[in-house]
PLY file of the C-alpha trace (Angstrom):
ply
format ascii 1.0
element vertex 240
property float x
property float y
property float z
element edge 239
property int vertex1
property int vertex2
end_header
19.11 13.03 10.52
16.08 14.35 8.18
12.52 14.54 8.85
11.21 12.45 5.81
7.67 13.68 7.08
6.31 14.78 9.98
7.51 12.97 12.85
9.20 10.05 11.05
12.88 10.12 10.64
15.73 8.83 8.40
18.43 8.85 10.72
21.06 8.81 8.25
20.19 11.79 6.13
19.51 11.80 2.47
21.83 9.53 1.21
23.29 6.40 2.06
25.67 6.80 5.12
28.67 4.41 5.73
28.22 4.88 9.78
24.93 2.66 9.73
24.66 0.47 6.77
21.01 0.04 5.76
18.87 3.05 6.23
17.80 3.42 9.82
14.15 5.18 10.87
12.77 7.08 13.72
9.22 7.13 14.39
7.64 9.57 16.63
4.54 8.77 18.45
3.77 11.75 21.36
6.41 10.19 23.82
6.90 6.84 22.44
9.58 5.69 19.32
9.78 3.05 17.12
12.89 2.06 15.24
12.54 0.75 11.98
15.61 -1.59 11.63
19.30 -1.02 13.51
21.98 -1.07 11.11
25.20 -2.62 11.82
26.22 -3.76 15.01
28.60 -1.10 15.83
25.90 1.52 15.25
23.75 0.95 18.33
25.27 4.34 20.08
24.92 6.25 16.90
21.70 5.84 16.86
21.16 6.30 20.50
23.24 9.20 20.22
20.95 10.64 17.48
17.62 10.02 19.73
19.25 11.69 22.71
20.13 15.01 20.57
16.76 14.86 19.98
15.84 15.09 23.64
14.44 11.35 24.29
15.55 8.71 26.36
16.74 5.02 25.39
13.85 4.13 27.49
11.27 6.10 25.04
11.97 3.46 22.65
9.13 1.35 22.60
9.15 -0.76 19.87
12.16 -2.20 17.03
10.30 -3.03 13.93
12.82 -5.67 11.72
12.19 -5.44 7.98
14.27 -8.42 7.66
17.34 -10.56 9.31
20.48 -9.30 7.35
23.57 -8.18 9.52
23.27 -4.62 8.17
19.67 -4.34 9.50
19.69 -6.07 12.70
23.16 -5.87 13.63
22.59 -3.31 16.24
19.35 -5.19 17.44
20.82 -7.15 20.71
22.13 -3.60 22.16
19.86 -1.29 21.53
16.93 -3.94 22.86
19.10 -4.15 25.75
19.78 -0.85 26.12
15.86 0.42 25.09
13.92 -2.37 26.67
11.62 -2.42 23.80
9.84 -5.12 22.12
11.21 -6.78 18.87
8.72 -7.02 16.05
9.63 -9.60 12.84
7.89 -11.95 10.78
7.89 -15.59 11.61
9.73 -17.09 8.93
12.98 -14.98 9.49
12.93 -15.78 13.15
14.97 -17.86 13.04
17.86 -16.11 12.00
17.29 -13.44 14.56
16.97 -15.62 17.17
19.98 -17.63 15.92
18.70 -20.95 15.35
19.91 -20.60 11.72
23.16 -19.10 10.39
23.07 -15.96 8.47
23.46 -17.49 5.02
25.62 -15.05 3.28
25.41 -14.76 -0.53
23.04 -16.70 -2.43
24.41 -16.43 -5.96
26.44 -16.41 -8.24
28.06 -19.90 -7.22
31.43 -18.52 -7.68
30.75 -15.79 -5.16
29.01 -17.90 -2.60
31.71 -20.61 -2.64
34.46 -17.62 -2.49
33.05 -16.08 0.30
32.32 -19.11 2.51
35.05 -18.37 4.40
33.50 -14.80 5.62
30.62 -16.00 6.20
30.91 -16.54 9.77
31.48 -12.50 10.14
28.07 -11.75 9.10
27.03 -13.43 12.32
24.36 -11.76 14.44
23.89 -11.50 18.30
20.63 -13.91 19.01
17.78 -11.91 19.75
14.37 -12.63 21.12
11.78 -11.65 18.83
8.56 -10.48 21.35
6.10 -10.01 18.74
5.81 -12.70 15.65
3.66 -10.98 12.69
2.83 -12.95 9.48
1.37 -10.54 7.23
-2.27 -8.68 7.57
-1.84 -7.70 10.81
-2.91 -4.21 12.40
-0.67 -3.50 15.32
-1.16 -0.15 18.08
2.55 0.54 17.28
3.69 4.16 15.89
0.18 5.50 15.78
-1.20 2.16 13.96
0.78 0.00 11.50
-0.08 -2.69 9.23
2.02 -5.78 8.23
2.70 -6.56 4.64
4.47 -9.84 4.19
6.55 -9.37 0.92
9.04 -12.11 0.55
12.02 -12.83 -2.01
14.85 -10.77 -0.64
14.76 -13.48 2.69
11.27 -15.52 3.62
10.23 -13.01 6.30
10.95 -9.45 4.42
7.99 -6.91 5.39
6.99 -3.95 4.89
5.31 -1.44 7.29
2.60 0.59 6.55
1.80 3.59 8.92
-1.75 3.94 7.50
-2.35 7.42 9.11
0.97 8.91 7.39
0.27 7.51 4.34
3.91 6.31 4.65
5.56 2.70 3.73
9.07 1.13 4.99
10.06 -1.27 2.17
12.85 -2.43 4.02
15.23 -4.15 0.76
12.22 -4.97 -1.25
13.17 -1.92 -3.76
16.17 0.70 -3.21
15.89 4.10 -4.66
19.21 4.72 -6.45
18.95 6.49 -9.22
15.54 5.21 -9.58
13.58 2.68 -8.09
15.29 -1.03 -8.63
15.15 -4.59 -7.25
17.21 -5.25 -3.71
21.22 -6.91 -4.57
20.50 -9.92 -6.35
23.44 -11.89 -4.54
21.96 -11.60 -1.47
18.07 -12.12 -2.46
16.82 -15.78 -2.01
14.34 -15.82 -4.63
14.00 -12.75 -7.52
10.99 -14.15 -8.80
9.43 -14.08 -5.24
10.61 -10.38 -4.97
9.02 -9.31 -8.14
5.43 -10.83 -7.65
5.99 -8.58 -3.83
6.67 -5.58 -5.98
3.25 -5.71 -7.57
1.51 -6.56 -4.42
3.02 -3.67 -2.94
1.91 -2.01 -5.78
-1.68 -2.54 -5.29
-1.70 -0.50 -1.99
-1.99 3.55 -1.84
0.45 5.66 -0.15
1.87 8.91 -0.50
5.91 8.05 1.01
7.68 5.72 0.51
11.12 5.16 2.70
13.75 2.38 1.41
16.31 0.30 3.02
18.54 1.60 1.16
19.08 5.33 -1.28
16.77 8.22 -0.24
13.06 8.43 0.17
10.10 9.38 -2.37
8.22 11.82 -0.31
5.33 12.17 -3.35
3.20 10.16 -5.56
5.32 7.04 -4.38
2.50 4.71 -4.66
2.15 5.39 -8.46
6.35 5.44 -9.13
5.65 1.94 -7.52
3.32 0.93 -9.48
4.88 2.39 -12.79
8.16 0.18 -11.77
6.18 -3.16 -11.45
4.64 -2.68 -14.67
7.88 -2.72 -16.49
8.96 -5.73 -14.59
6.36 -7.53 -16.54
8.28 -7.31 -18.99
11.67 -8.53 -17.71
12.95 -11.92 -16.84
13.21 -12.72 -12.78
16.90 -13.37 -13.39
0 1
1 2
2 3
3 4
4 5
5 6
6 7
7 8
8 9
9 10
10 11
11 12
12 13
13 14
14 15
15 16
16 17
17 18
18 19
19 20
20 21
21 22
22 23
23 24
24 25
25 26
26 27
27 28
28 29
29 30
30 31
31 32
32 33
33 34
34 35
35 36
36 37
37 38
38 39
39 40
40 41
41 42
42 43
43 44
44 45
45 46
46 47
47 48
48 49
49 50
50 51
51 52
52 53
53 54
54 55
55 56
56 57
57 58
58 59
59 60
60 61
61 62
62 63
63 64
64 65
65 66
66 67
67 68
68 69
69 70
70 71
71 72
72 73
73 74
74 75
75 76
76 77
77 78
78 79
79 80
80 81
81 82
82 83
83 84
84 85
85 86
86 87
87 88
88 89
89 90
90 91
91 92
92 93
93 94
94 95
95 96
96 97
97 98
98 99
99 100
100 101
101 102
102 103
103 104
104 105
105 106
106 107
107 108
108 109
109 110
110 111
111 112
112 113
113 114
114 115
115 116
116 117
117 118
118 119
119 120
120 121
121 122
122 123
123 124
124 125
125 126
126 127
127 128
128 129
129 130
130 131
131 132
132 133
133 134
134 135
135 136
136 137
137 138
138 139
139 140
140 141
141 142
142 143
143 144
144 145
145 146
146 147
147 148
148 149
149 150
150 151
151 152
152 153
153 154
154 155
155 156
156 157
157 158
158 159
159 160
160 161
161 162
162 163
163 164
164 165
165 166
166 167
167 168
168 169
169 170
170 171
171 172
172 173
173 174
174 175
175 176
176 177
177 178
178 179
179 180
180 181
181 182
182 183
183 184
184 185
185 186
186 187
187 188
188 189
189 190
190 191
191 192
192 193
193 194
194 195
195 196
196 197
197 198
198 199
199 200
200 201
201 202
202 203
203 204
204 205
205 206
206 207
207 208
208 209
209 210
210 211
211 212
212 213
213 214
214 215
215 216
216 217
217 218
218 219
219 220
220 221
221 222
222 223
223 224
224 225
225 226
226 227
227 228
228 229
229 230
230 231
231 232
232 233
233 234
234 235
235 236
236 237
237 238
238 239
C-alpha cells in the first residue's frame, strides 16, 4: 500500500499485484473513506484488512465508486457493500451489468478468442449489487472532499473518470493503463476502440497533476501533459 498523494492510497502498491487484480484506491476525507473500484471477488478481506491497519472501521467506508463493470473492478463490490454499508456510485450505462440485469460479456475480440472463451464466460459472473447513486457524467458530488464525474465510454459503455478536484488528481479506471508508458486498455475487452480514443482526447482537455490508473503505476507529476501528448499520438493511429 502506498500513498500516491496526501490522503490518497493505492492499496496494491506501486506495481500491479495479483492479490487484487485491478488497482484499488482509497481516499481519506477526515474519518470518511471512499473506495475506487474493488478488485476481484475474493479480495474483499484483503481490502478490509488494509483499511483496518490504517486504523479505520469498515463503517468508515461511505462510498464505493465503480469506474466500470468488469469483474476485476467490481468482483468485491457485493461483499464490501454488505460489510461497510457504503453507497455505490456508477454510470447509468454500466448499471445493468452491475445489478445483474445483463451478464458480463467476456472478450469482445478477436472472434476466435470470443468463441474459444465462451464456455468460461460464466466464470466472470459477479454478484449483483444495487447502485445507489447513478451518474451520467458532469456531476459534482460531495464525496471524498468533492469529485467530478467524466463519462469516458469505449472500454465499456459506462466507463467513467473520477476527478478529485481539490487534489488535482484523476482516477482513469481502464480508459488508460500505465505500463512502461501510457497505453490504451486491453483491446480484447474493449467494446469500441474508436470511442476509447475519443474519450482519451476528452480527458486530455482536462487539467490535473496526478493520474491513477486501473492497471499500472500512477503518474504523480505533469500527468495531464503526458496524457495530452499521448492523445496527440493517437491522431496518427488507426482505431484498431
